[in-house]
C-alpha positions as CSV (number, residue, x, y, z in Angstrom):
1,M,-77.2,-33.9,-7.3
2,Q,-75.7,-30.8,-9.0
3,Y,-79.2,-29.7,-9.9
4,C,-80.4,-30.2,-6.3
5,M,-77.6,-28.3,-4.7
6,A,-78.4,-25.2,-6.7
7,F,-81.2,-24.5,-4.3
8,I,-79.1,-24.5,-1.1
9,N,-77.9,-20.8,-1.4
10,I,-81.1,-19.2,-0.1
11,D,-80.9,-15.9,1.7
12,F,-82.9,-16.4,4.9
13,K,-82.0,-12.8,6.1
14,S,-84.1,-11.2,3.4
15,S,-87.2,-9.2,4.2
16,K,-89.6,-11.6,2.6
17,P,-92.6,-12.8,4.6
18,M,-92.2,-15.9,6.8
19,S,-94.6,-18.0,4.6
20,Y,-92.3,-17.5,1.6
21,K,-89.3,-18.6,3.6
22,W,-91.1,-21.8,4.7
23,F,-92.1,-22.4,1.1
24,C,-88.4,-22.2,0.1
25,I,-87.5,-24.7,2.8
26,L,-90.2,-27.1,1.8
27,F,-89.2,-26.8,-1.9
28,L,-85.6,-27.5,-1.0
29,I,-86.6,-30.7,0.9
30,F,-88.8,-31.8,-2.0
31,S,-86.0,-31.2,-4.5
32,L,-83.5,-33.2,-2.4
33,Y,-85.9,-36.0,-2.1
34,S,-86.7,-36.0,-5.8
35,C,-83.0,-36.1,-6.7
36,H,-82.4,-38.9,-4.2
37,K,-85.2,-40.9,-5.7
38,S,-83.8,-40.2,-9.2
39,T,-80.3,-41.3,-8.2
40,E,-81.7,-44.5,-6.7
41,K,-83.7,-45.1,-9.8
42,N,-80.6,-44.8,-12.0
43,K,-78.6,-47.1,-9.7
44,Q,-81.4,-49.6,-10.0
45,S,-81.7,-49.3,-13.8
46,K,-78.0,-50.0,-14.5
47,P,-78.2,-53.8,-13.6
48,A,-81.5,-53.9,-15.7
49,K,-79.6,-52.4,-18.7
50,E,-76.7,-54.8,-18.3
51,F,-79.2,-57.7,-18.1
52,L,-81.0,-56.4,-21.3
53,L,-77.7,-56.1,-23.2
54,Q,-76.8,-59.7,-22.2
55,K,-80.3,-60.9,-23.3
56,I,-80.3,-59.3,-26.7
57,Q,-76.8,-60.8,-27.4
58,Q,-78.2,-64.4,-27.0
59,D,-78.6,-66.0,-30.4
60,S,-81.1,-68.5,-29.0
61,V,-83.6,-65.7,-28.8
62,S,-85.2,-64.7,-32.1
63,I,-84.3,-61.4,-33.6
64,E,-87.9,-60.0,-33.4
65,K,-88.1,-60.9,-29.8
66,R,-84.7,-59.2,-29.0
67,I,-85.8,-56.0,-30.8
68,S,-89.1,-56.1,-28.9
69,L,-87.3,-56.4,-25.6
70,V,-85.3,-53.2,-26.3
71,N,-88.3,-51.2,-27.4
72,E,-90.4,-52.4,-24.4
73,F,-87.6,-51.6,-21.9
74,Y,-87.2,-48.0,-23.2
75,S,-91.0,-47.4,-23.4
76,K,-91.1,-48.2,-19.6
77,N,-87.9,-46.5,-18.7
78,N,-88.0,-43.3,-20.8
79,T,-84.9,-41.2,-20.0
80,Q,-83.4,-38.3,-21.8
81,A,-80.0,-38.5,-20.2
82,L,-78.6,-41.5,-22.0
83,D,-75.3,-43.0,-20.8
84,S,-72.7,-45.2,-22.6
85,L,-74.6,-48.4,-21.6
86,D,-77.7,-47.1,-23.4
87,L,-75.7,-46.4,-26.5
88,R,-74.2,-49.9,-26.5
89,I,-77.7,-51.3,-26.4
90,M,-78.6,-49.0,-29.3
91,L,-75.6,-50.2,-31.3
92,F,-76.4,-53.8,-30.8
93,Q,-80.0,-53.2,-31.7
94,S,-78.9,-51.7,-35.0
95,F,-77.0,-55.0,-35.7
96,L,-80.3,-56.8,-35.1
97,Y,-82.0,-54.7,-37.7
98,F,-79.2,-55.5,-40.1
99,E,-79.6,-59.2,-39.5
100,K,-83.3,-58.8,-40.1
101,S,-82.5,-57.0,-43.4
102,D,-84.3,-53.9,-42.1
103,Y,-81.5,-51.7,-43.5
104,E,-83.5,-48.4,-43.3
105,S,-83.9,-48.9,-39.5
106,F,-80.2,-49.9,-39.3
107,V,-79.0,-46.7,-40.9
108,N,-81.4,-44.4,-39.0
109,L,-80.5,-45.9,-35.6
110,N,-76.8,-45.5,-36.4
111,K,-77.4,-41.8,-37.3
112,L,-79.2,-41.3,-34.0
113,L,-76.3,-43.1,-32.3
114,V,-73.9,-40.5,-33.8
115,Q,-76.0,-37.6,-32.3
116,K,-76.2,-39.2,-28.9
117,S,-72.5,-40.2,-28.8
118,E,-71.6,-36.5,-29.5
119,Q,-73.8,-35.4,-26.6
120,I,-71.8,-37.6,-24.1
121,S,-68.5,-37.2,-26.0
122,N,-68.2,-41.0,-26.7
123,E,-65.9,-41.1,-29.7
124,H,-65.6,-44.9,-29.6
125,L,-69.3,-45.5,-30.2
126,K,-69.5,-42.6,-32.7
127,A,-66.7,-44.2,-34.7
128,K,-68.7,-47.5,-34.7
129,A,-71.8,-45.7,-35.9
130,Y,-70.0,-43.9,-38.7
131,F,-68.5,-47.1,-39.8
132,N,-71.9,-48.9,-39.9
133,I,-73.4,-46.1,-42.0
134,G,-70.4,-46.3,-44.4
135,Y,-70.7,-50.1,-44.6
136,Y,-74.4,-49.7,-45.6
137,Y,-73.5,-47.3,-48.4
138,D,-70.6,-49.5,-49.4
139,E,-72.1,-53.0,-49.5
140,L,-75.8,-52.4,-49.8
141,N,-76.6,-49.0,-51.3
142,R,-73.6,-48.9,-53.6
143,K,-73.0,-45.2,-53.1
144,T,-69.2,-45.2,-53.0
145,D,-68.9,-41.4,-52.4
146,S,-71.2,-41.6,-49.3
147,A,-69.4,-44.8,-48.1
148,Y,-66.0,-43.1,-48.4
149,Y,-67.3,-40.0,-46.6
150,Y,-68.6,-42.0,-43.5
151,Y,-65.5,-44.2,-43.4
152,E,-63.4,-41.0,-43.2
153,L,-65.6,-39.6,-40.4
154,S,-65.1,-42.9,-38.5
155,N,-61.4,-42.6,-39.0
156,I,-61.4,-39.0,-37.5
157,S,-63.2,-40.3,-34.3
158,N,-60.7,-43.3,-34.1
159,L,-57.9,-40.8,-34.5
160,K,-59.2,-38.9,-31.4
161,I,-59.1,-42.0,-29.3
162,G,-55.9,-43.4,-30.8
163,D,-57.4,-46.7,-32.1
164,S,-54.8,-47.4,-34.8
165,S,-56.1,-50.9,-35.6
166,E,-59.6,-49.5,-36.5
167,I,-58.0,-46.8,-38.6
168,G,-55.9,-49.3,-40.6
169,A,-58.9,-51.6,-41.1
170,I,-61.2,-48.8,-42.3
171,K,-58.5,-47.5,-44.7
172,L,-58.5,-51.0,-46.2
173,N,-62.2,-50.7,-47.0
174,M,-61.6,-47.2,-48.4
175,A,-58.9,-48.6,-50.7
176,M,-61.3,-51.3,-52.0
177,L,-63.8,-48.5,-52.8
178,L,-61.1,-46.7,-54.8
179,R,-60.2,-49.9,-56.6
180,S,-63.8,-50.5,-57.5
181,N,-63.8,-47.1,-59.2
182,N,-60.5,-48.0,-61.1
183,D,-58.5,-45.4,-59.1
184,F,-55.7,-47.9,-58.6
185,F,-52.9,-45.4,-57.9
186,R,-54.9,-43.7,-55.0
187,A,-55.9,-47.1,-53.7
188,K,-52.2,-48.1,-53.4
189,E,-51.5,-44.8,-51.5
190,V,-54.4,-45.5,-49.0
191,L,-53.2,-49.1,-48.5
192,T,-49.7,-47.9,-47.9
193,E,-51.1,-45.4,-45.3
194,S,-53.0,-48.2,-43.6
195,L,-49.7,-50.1,-43.0
196,K,-48.6,-47.3,-40.6
197,F,-51.5,-48.0,-38.3
198,L,-51.6,-51.8,-38.3
199,K,-49.3,-53.8,-35.9
200,K,-48.1,-57.2,-36.8
201,E,-48.6,-58.6,-33.3
202,K,-52.4,-58.0,-33.2
203,D,-53.5,-57.1,-36.8
204,D,-52.1,-60.0,-38.8
205,R,-55.4,-60.6,-40.6
206,F,-55.8,-57.0,-41.7
207,L,-52.1,-56.8,-42.6
208,A,-52.4,-59.9,-44.8
209,S,-55.5,-58.4,-46.5
210,V,-53.7,-55.1,-47.1
211,Y,-50.8,-56.9,-48.8
212,D,-53.2,-58.9,-50.9
213,Q,-55.0,-55.8,-52.0
214,L,-51.6,-54.1,-52.8
215,G,-51.0,-57.1,-55.0
216,V,-54.4,-56.8,-56.8
217,N,-53.8,-53.0,-57.4
218,N,-50.3,-53.6,-58.7
219,R,-51.6,-56.2,-61.1
220,K,-54.2,-53.8,-62.4
221,L,-51.4,-51.3,-63.0
222,L,-49.3,-54.1,-64.7
223,N,-46.7,-54.0,-62.0
224,L,-46.8,-57.8,-62.1
225,S,-43.5,-58.6,-60.2
226,E,-44.6,-56.4,-57.3
227,A,-48.1,-57.9,-57.4
228,I,-46.7,-61.4,-57.1
229,S,-44.4,-60.3,-54.2
230,Y,-47.3,-58.8,-52.3
231,H,-49.6,-61.8,-52.7
232,K,-46.8,-64.1,-51.4
233,K,-46.3,-61.8,-48.4
234,A,-50.0,-62.0,-47.7
235,I,-49.9,-65.8,-47.8
236,E,-46.8,-65.8,-45.5
237,I,-48.2,-63.8,-42.7
238,S,-51.8,-65.0,-42.7
239,D,-53.1,-67.4,-40.0
240,S,-56.4,-68.1,-41.7
241,Q,-56.4,-71.1,-44.1
242,N,-59.6,-69.8,-45.7
243,D,-58.0,-66.5,-46.4
244,I,-54.9,-68.2,-47.8
245,L,-57.0,-69.9,-50.4
246,A,-58.2,-66.6,-51.6
247,Y,-54.7,-65.1,-51.6
248,K,-53.4,-68.1,-53.6
249,N,-56.1,-67.6,-56.1
250,N,-55.1,-64.0,-56.6
251,L,-51.4,-65.1,-56.8
252,A,-52.4,-67.6,-59.6
253,V,-54.1,-64.8,-61.5
254,A,-51.0,-62.6,-61.2
255,H,-48.8,-65.5,-62.5
256,R,-51.2,-65.9,-65.4
257,E,-51.1,-62.2,-66.2
258,N,-47.3,-62.5,-66.1
259,G,-47.4,-65.3,-68.7
260,D,-46.5,-68.0,-66.2
261,Y,-49.4,-70.3,-67.1
262,L,-48.0,-73.5,-65.6
263,K,-47.4,-71.8,-62.2
264,S,-51.0,-70.5,-62.3
265,I,-52.4,-74.0,-63.3
266,N,-50.4,-75.8,-60.6
267,L,-51.4,-73.3,-57.9
268,L,-55.1,-73.5,-58.8
269,N,-55.1,-77.3,-58.9
270,N,-53.5,-77.2,-55.4
271,I,-56.3,-74.9,-54.2
272,L,-59.0,-77.2,-55.7
273,S,-57.5,-80.2,-53.8
274,S,-57.9,-78.4,-50.4
275,K,-60.4,-80.0,-48.0
276,L,-61.4,-76.5,-46.9
277,L,-62.8,-75.7,-50.3
278,K,-66.4,-76.8,-50.6
279,K,-67.6,-77.9,-54.0
280,E,-70.6,-76.1,-55.4
281,S,-69.5,-73.0,-53.5
282,S,-69.0,-69.6,-55.2
283,R,-65.3,-69.7,-54.4
284,Y,-65.0,-73.2,-56.0
285,A,-66.6,-71.8,-59.1
286,R,-64.3,-68.8,-59.2
287,I,-61.2,-71.0,-58.9
288,L,-62.5,-73.4,-61.5
289,N,-63.2,-70.6,-63.9
290,N,-59.6,-69.2,-63.4
291,L,-58.2,-72.7,-63.9
292,A,-60.1,-73.0,-67.2
293,Y,-58.8,-69.6,-68.4
294,S,-55.2,-70.4,-67.5
295,Q,-55.4,-73.8,-69.2
296,W,-56.9,-72.2,-72.3
297,K,-54.2,-69.6,-72.5
298,N,-51.5,-72.3,-72.0
299,E,-53.2,-74.3,-74.8
300,S,-53.0,-77.3,-72.6
301,N,-56.7,-77.8,-72.7
302,K,-58.9,-76.6,-75.5
303,R,-62.1,-78.0,-74.0
304,V,-64.7,-75.7,-72.7
305,D,-66.0,-78.2,-70.1
306,T,-64.3,-76.5,-67.1
307,F,-65.7,-73.1,-68.1
308,L,-69.2,-74.6,-68.4
309,E,-68.9,-76.4,-65.1
310,A,-68.1,-73.1,-63.3
311,L,-71.0,-71.4,-65.2
312,K,-73.5,-74.1,-64.0
313,I,-72.4,-73.7,-60.3
314,R,-72.8,-70.0,-60.6
315,K,-76.3,-70.3,-62.1
316,R,-77.4,-72.7,-59.4
317,R,-76.1,-70.4,-56.7
318,N,-77.5,-67.3,-58.5
319,D,-74.0,-65.8,-58.2
320,E,-74.5,-62.8,-60.4
321,S,-71.1,-61.2,-60.0
322,G,-69.5,-64.6,-60.8
323,L,-71.8,-65.0,-63.9
324,V,-70.3,-61.7,-65.2
325,S,-66.9,-63.3,-65.1
326,S,-68.1,-66.5,-66.7
327,Y,-69.9,-64.8,-69.6
328,T,-66.9,-62.6,-70.3
329,N,-64.5,-65.5,-70.4
330,L,-66.8,-67.6,-72.6
331,A,-67.4,-64.8,-75.0
332,E,-63.6,-64.4,-75.3
333,Y,-63.1,-68.2,-75.7
334,Y,-65.6,-68.5,-78.6
335,L,-64.5,-65.2,-80.3
336,E,-62.5,-67.0,-83.0
337,Q,-64.7,-70.2,-83.1
338,D,-68.4,-69.5,-82.9
339,A,-69.9,-66.1,-83.5
340,E,-73.4,-67.1,-82.5
341,K,-72.2,-68.2,-79.1
342,V,-70.2,-65.0,-78.7
343,K,-73.5,-63.1,-79.3
344,L,-75.4,-65.3,-76.9
345,Y,-72.9,-64.7,-74.1
346,T,-72.4,-61.0,-74.8
347,D,-76.2,-60.5,-74.7
348,S,-76.4,-62.2,-71.3
349,L,-73.4,-60.1,-70.2
350,I,-74.9,-56.8,-71.3
351,L,-78.2,-57.6,-69.6
352,L,-76.5,-58.6,-66.3
353,S,-74.1,-55.6,-66.3
354,K,-77.1,-53.2,-66.7
355,K,-78.9,-54.9,-63.8
356,L,-75.8,-54.9,-61.5
357,K,-74.8,-51.4,-62.8
358,I,-71.4,-52.6,-63.9
359,P,-70.7,-50.5,-67.1
360,R,-67.2,-51.9,-67.5
361,A,-68.6,-55.4,-68.1
362,E,-70.9,-54.1,-70.8
363,I,-67.8,-52.3,-72.4
364,D,-66.0,-55.7,-72.5
365,A,-69.1,-57.3,-74.2
366,L,-69.2,-54.4,-76.8
367,Q,-65.5,-54.9,-77.6
368,F,-66.2,-58.5,-78.5
369,L,-69.1,-57.5,-80.7
370,M,-67.0,-54.9,-82.5
371,K,-64.4,-57.6,-83.3
372,L,-67.2,-59.7,-84.9
373,E,-68.9,-56.7,-86.6
374,P,-66.4,-53.9,-87.1
375,N,-68.8,-51.9,-89.3
376,N,-71.7,-52.1,-86.8
377,L,-72.2,-48.3,-86.0
378,I,-74.8,-49.0,-83.3
379,V,-72.4,-51.1,-81.3
380,R,-69.5,-48.8,-81.9
381,N,-71.5,-45.7,-80.9
382,R,-72.8,-47.4,-77.8
383,Y,-69.2,-48.4,-76.9
384,I,-68.0,-44.8,-77.4
385,D,-70.9,-43.3,-75.4
386,L,-70.4,-45.8,-72.6
387,K,-66.6,-45.2,-72.4
388,D,-67.2,-41.4,-72.3
389,S,-69.9,-41.8,-69.6
390,L,-67.7,-44.2,-67.6
391,Y,-64.7,-41.8,-67.8
392,K,-66.8,-38.9,-66.7
393,N,-68.3,-40.8,-63.8
394,E,-64.9,-42.1,-62.6
395,L,-63.6,-38.6,-62.8
396,K,-66.5,-37.3,-60.9
397,V,-66.1,-39.9,-58.2
398,K,-62.3,-39.2,-58.0
399,T,-63.1,-35.5,-57.6
400,Q,-65.6,-36.2,-54.8
401,F,-63.1,-38.5,-53.1
402,A,-60.4,-35.9,-53.4
403,Y,-62.8,-33.2,-52.0
404,L,-63.8,-35.4,-49.1
405,E,-60.2,-36.2,-48.3
406,F,-59.3,-32.5,-48.4
407,Q,-62.2,-31.7,-46.0
408,N,-61.2,-34.5,-43.7
409,K,-57.6,-33.6,-43.9
410,Q,-58.4,-30.1,-42.7
411,E,-60.5,-31.5,-39.9
412,K,-57.7,-33.8,-38.9
413,E,-55.2,-30.9,-38.9
414,R,-57.7,-28.9,-36.8
415,L,-58.0,-31.7,-34.3
416,L,-54.3,-32.2,-34.1
417,A,-53.8,-28.4,-33.7
418,L,-56.4,-28.4,-31.0
419,E,-54.9,-31.4,-29.2
420,A,-51.5,-29.8,-29.4
421,E,-52.8,-26.5,-28.1
422,T,-54.6,-28.3,-25.2
423,A,-51.5,-30.2,-24.4
424,K,-49.5,-27.0,-24.5
425,Q,-51.9,-25.2,-22.2
426,E,-51.9,-28.2,-19.8
427,N,-48.1,-28.3,-19.9
428,Q,-47.9,-24.5,-19.3
429,L,-50.2,-24.8,-16.3
430,A,-48.1,-27.6,-14.8
431,Q,-45.0,-25.6,-15.5
432,Q,-46.4,-22.5,-13.9
433,K,-47.2,-24.5,-10.7
434,T,-43.6,-25.8,-10.4
435,Q,-42.0,-22.6,-11.7
436,K,-43.4,-20.5,-8.8
437,V,-41.7,-22.8,-6.3
438,I,-38.6,-23.1,-8.3
439,F,-38.4,-19.4,-9.1
440,I,-38.4,-18.4,-5.4
441,S,-35.8,-21.0,-4.5
442,L,-33.6,-20.3,-7.5
443,I,-33.7,-16.5,-7.5
444,S,-31.8,-16.3,-4.2
445,T,-29.3,-18.9,-5.3
446,L,-28.8,-17.2,-8.7
447,L,-28.3,-13.9,-7.0
448,M,-25.6,-15.3,-4.7
449,A,-24.0,-17.3,-7.5
450,G,-24.2,-14.3,-9.8
451,G,-22.5,-12.1,-7.2
452,S,-19.8,-14.7,-6.7
453,L,-19.3,-15.3,-10.4
454,F,-19.1,-11.6,-11.0
455,F,-16.4,-11.2,-8.4
456,I,-14.4,-14.2,-9.7
457,L,-14.6,-13.0,-13.3
458,R,-13.7,-9.5,-12.3
459,Q,-10.6,-10.8,-10.4
460,R,-9.7,-13.0,-13.3
461,H,-10.1,-10.2,-15.8
462,K,-7.9,-8.0,-13.6
463,K,-5.2,-10.8,-13.5
464,E,-5.4,-11.3,-17.3
465,K,-5.1,-7.6,-17.9
466,L,-2.1,-7.3,-15.5
467,K,-0.5,-10.4,-17.1
468,E,-1.0,-8.9,-20.6
469,I,0.5,-5.6,-19.4
470,Y,3.4,-7.4,-17.9
471,N,4.0,-9.5,-21.0
472,T,3.8,-6.3,-23.2
473,E,6.3,-4.5,-20.9
474,K,8.6,-7.5,-20.9
475,R,8.5,-7.7,-24.7
476,I,9.1,-4.0,-25.2
477,S,12.0,-4.2,-22.7
478,E,13.5,-7.2,-24.5
479,E,13.2,-5.5,-27.9
480,L,14.7,-2.2,-26.5
481,H,17.6,-4.1,-24.8
482,N,18.3,-6.7,-27.5
483,G,17.6,-4.6,-30.5
484,L,17.5,-0.9,-30.1
485,A,20.0,-0.6,-27.2
486,N,22.5,-2.8,-29.0
487,D,22.2,-0.7,-32.2
488,V,22.7,2.5,-30.3
489,F,25.7,1.1,-28.5
490,G,27.2,-0.1,-31.8
491,L,26.7,3.3,-33.3
492,M,28.4,5.0,-30.4
493,T,31.4,2.6,-30.6
494,R,31.8,3.3,-34.3
495,I,31.6,7.1,-33.8
496,Q,34.3,6.9,-31.0
497,S,36.6,4.9,-33.3
498,K,36.3,7.6,-35.9
499,K,36.8,5.0,-38.6
500,N,33.3,5.2,-40.0
501,T,32.2,7.6,-42.6
502,T,29.2,10.0,-42.3
503,E,27.3,7.7,-44.7
504,D,27.8,4.7,-42.4
505,V,26.5,6.7,-39.5
506,I,23.4,7.8,-41.4
507,D,22.7,4.1,-42.4
508,S,23.0,3.0,-38.7
509,L,20.7,5.8,-37.6
510,D,18.2,4.7,-40.3
511,T,18.3,1.2,-39.0
512,I,17.7,2.5,-35.4
513,Y,14.8,4.6,-36.7
514,Q,13.2,1.6,-38.5
515,T,13.6,-0.5,-35.4
516,T,12.0,2.2,-33.3
517,R,9.0,2.3,-35.8
518,Q,8.6,-1.5,-35.6
519,I,8.5,-1.4,-31.8
520,S,6.0,1.4,-31.9
521,H,3.8,-0.3,-34.4
522,K,3.8,-3.6,-32.6
523,N,2.6,-2.0,-29.4
524,S,0.2,0.6,-31.0
525,A,-3.6,0.1,-31.2
526,I,-4.7,-2.2,-34.0
527,K,-7.0,-0.5,-36.5
528,T,-10.2,-2.5,-37.3
529,G,-13.1,-2.0,-39.7
530,P,-12.4,-0.4,-43.1
531,E,-8.7,0.1,-42.3
532,F,-8.0,-3.4,-41.2
533,K,-6.9,-4.5,-44.7
534,E,-4.1,-1.9,-44.7
535,E,-3.2,-2.9,-41.1
536,L,-2.7,-6.6,-42.2
537,A,-0.9,-5.5,-45.4
538,Y,1.5,-3.4,-43.3
539,L,2.0,-6.3,-40.9
540,I,2.9,-8.7,-43.6
541,N,5.2,-6.2,-45.4
542,M,7.1,-5.5,-42.1
543,Y,8.4,-9.1,-41.9
544,Q,9.5,-9.3,-45.5
545,D,13.2,-8.6,-46.5
546,E,15.7,-9.5,-49.3
547,N,16.2,-13.0,-47.8
548,M,12.5,-13.9,-47.6
549,T,9.5,-13.3,-49.9
550,I,5.9,-13.2,-48.5
551,V,3.2,-13.6,-51.1
552,S,-0.4,-12.7,-50.0
553,K,-3.5,-13.5,-51.9
554,G,-7.2,-12.6,-51.5
555,L,-6.6,-9.9,-48.8
556,G,-8.6,-7.3,-50.7
557,S,-11.4,-9.6,-51.7
558,I,-12.8,-9.8,-48.1
559,D,-15.1,-7.3,-46.5
560,W,-13.4,-6.9,-43.2
561,T,-16.1,-4.7,-41.8
562,T,-18.3,-7.8,-41.3
563,L,-15.9,-9.1,-38.6
564,G,-16.1,-7.6,-35.1
565,D,-13.2,-5.7,-33.5
566,Q,-12.3,-8.6,-31.2
567,K,-12.0,-11.0,-34.1
568,C,-9.9,-8.6,-36.1
569,I,-7.5,-8.0,-33.2
570,A,-7.3,-11.8,-32.5
571,L,-6.5,-12.5,-36.2
572,H,-3.9,-9.7,-36.3
573,R,-2.1,-10.8,-33.1
574,S,-2.2,-14.5,-34.2
575,L,-0.8,-13.7,-37.6
576,R,2.0,-11.6,-36.0
577,E,2.9,-14.4,-33.7
578,I,3.1,-16.8,-36.7
579,L,5.3,-14.4,-38.6
580,T,7.5,-13.8,-35.6
581,N,8.1,-17.5,-35.2
582,L,8.8,-17.6,-39.0
583,R,11.5,-15.0,-38.6
584,K,13.1,-16.8,-35.6
585,H,12.8,-20.5,-36.4
586,A,11.6,-21.3,-39.9
587,N,14.7,-20.4,-42.0
588,A,12.2,-20.0,-44.9
589,T,12.8,-18.1,-48.1
590,L,9.2,-18.2,-49.4
591,V,5.9,-17.7,-47.6
592,S,2.3,-17.9,-48.9
593,I,-0.6,-16.3,-47.0
594,Q,-4.0,-16.9,-48.6
595,F,-7.2,-15.1,-47.5
596,K,-10.6,-16.6,-48.4
597,K,-14.2,-16.2,-47.3
598,D,-17.0,-18.7,-47.8
599,E,-20.3,-19.6,-46.0
600,K,-18.3,-21.1,-43.1
601,G,-16.3,-18.0,-42.4
602,V,-12.9,-16.3,-43.1
603,H,-10.0,-18.7,-43.8
604,V,-6.3,-17.6,-43.6
605,T,-3.9,-20.3,-44.8
606,Y,-0.2,-19.9,-44.1
607,I,2.4,-22.1,-45.9
608,D,6.2,-21.7,-45.9
609,N,9.2,-23.7,-47.3
610,G,11.2,-23.7,-44.0
611,V,12.4,-26.5,-41.7
612,G,8.9,-27.3,-40.5
613,L,7.6,-28.3,-37.1
614,K,9.0,-31.5,-35.6
615,D,6.5,-32.6,-33.0
616,D,2.9,-31.4,-32.2
617,A,3.5,-32.0,-28.5
618,H,6.4,-29.5,-28.4
619,H,5.1,-26.6,-30.4
620,G,5.8,-24.1,-27.7
621,I,3.9,-21.4,-25.8
622,G,3.6,-19.0,-28.9
623,L,1.4,-21.4,-30.8
624,A,-0.6,-22.3,-27.7
625,H,-1.3,-18.6,-27.3
626,I,-2.6,-18.5,-30.9
627,K,-4.9,-21.5,-30.3
628,S,-6.3,-19.9,-27.1
629,R,-6.7,-16.5,-28.7
630,M,-8.7,-18.0,-31.6
631,Q,-10.9,-20.1,-29.3
632,S,-11.8,-17.0,-27.3
633,V,-13.5,-15.5,-30.4
634,D,-15.1,-18.8,-31.5
635,G,-12.4,-19.4,-34.1
636,R,-10.2,-22.3,-34.9
637,F,-6.4,-22.8,-35.3
638,K,-5.1,-25.8,-37.1
639,I,-1.5,-27.0,-37.7
640,Y,-1.3,-29.5,-40.6
641,Q,0.7,-32.7,-39.8
642,N,2.7,-34.8,-42.1
643,V,3.6,-31.9,-44.4
644,K,6.6,-33.0,-46.5
645,T,8.4,-29.7,-46.4
646,G,7.9,-26.5,-44.5
647,T,4.9,-25.6,-42.3
648,K,1.2,-25.3,-43.1
649,M,-1.3,-23.6,-40.7
650,E,-4.9,-22.4,-40.9
651,L,-6.8,-19.7,-39.0
652,V,-10.6,-19.8,-39.3
653,L,-13.0,-17.1,-38.0
654,T,-16.7,-18.0,-38.2
């Protein structure tokens, strides 16, 4: 209807002739009618498509007939605007081509499905199509690099829709591709990645297969204890008895490689006794061949009968990959017994390996021949050339895989960045909608609260200032009354008695002068910045006399200019409070003050040999002021408990 509605905005007030206006009206009516008919047609065609999809899924109808039904339907209902239902039909039609062994049509239809899925943004069907193409190159065309590439594309689409189970399953296929190219380390990495996507509740079968493959790759890397552990884990979590037979077979091979031949033999005999295992099947022949090899290695059975029985089954079933294993084992078996039979089996092995394009099998055959004829240059040269070629090919494939992973990693990062940006923009839009309402309501509240807070803080600041002035005046008054006034009165008394000498009077005046300087210094402005070191040194020296020694260390090693003025003042006043308490209460003869700076800040450690502090709960108002003062500049004040003698405190400025 969007196309039809585009014709409604016609300007009937224009100066065009009346006939033109009537033409526009008629055209509009015709367009609306056409769109209505088109919509009705689409509504009618949906049940027909659903019926077609159900019909082609019926196994009772022949494959040719089902393919014909699809082609006939779309020849009569040719539409360019395909929907998801059309693409589902297309996907199932591709499966029909696969069952018919028409692999070219299977691949081409899935490539078309990728294009159509992109047009309607259906990532789910696009992921399925990519996987089908990858499966074709993996299982049928044997192009591992192409298979790996399409599997990765399928994973990218699954990543967009969050289908973690599909991602984990596809990574399992990718790991098998890597293993087939002898890239066991990378295969382990991909299998480990797949575990992140598979959930035990719904992906038990894939999880079991991943653990089994981890066992196979670890066995190839000679990590035999890990291989055995992974195979056991696969058997433990699997619900499929048929799969368990395969996992037990792989576990038996791992035991054999680990030298536990009896465990391997017992396990393989247990598998052969299973009712699920059909005789004359390819799996039966594989287990029989493995049993013969384990028995031979254990020297419990030198007969070749079991090897030959497995070989006969494989020949009857035309199991060519199984024949490769039988020829290899028989050539190894006869290596020290019958040279002619070794040549017979290696010839068969070489021919089959070339047919199946398995160069590693031919390399095994050439190794046997070199042991028989160490001076045969033709065999040796062929072996060297084949090894070099195989190494170069594996290196090429690994490089291609690495490049594909790099490209797809960049694409994943781009998608994740795009998703994050989209989510961010959506979040910003949502926030903007709410922020407009919140801002208007909060601004008035903030203004009132800010005004009230400013008034409260201002009043509090005034009170603190007044309190500080009062305390300072009180302290000066006490120092003048208790110290300086008493000294002056004492001097006056001695002068009146006329018993003192001029020298005594001068000493008393000097004491009064020093007391006056101390009072003046205590209440003068504290110098900060470059002069703060001298300020602290003078403070420490002022409290030192012949009865008490104060040792300071590290004062000059600190760049005091890095501290702010408020922190310097807080430290100075706190240290003065500590030294004042020392003079009054500690009865100490030796004091240590250590200054140190590290990445956490400036540390000032005070230690004396006085009477110490009795109880943390009764430290008094002086120490409480120190703690409050340090907290006001984001510092810390700590009093160490359980000190055997004296007192230990620490001031920290961050």
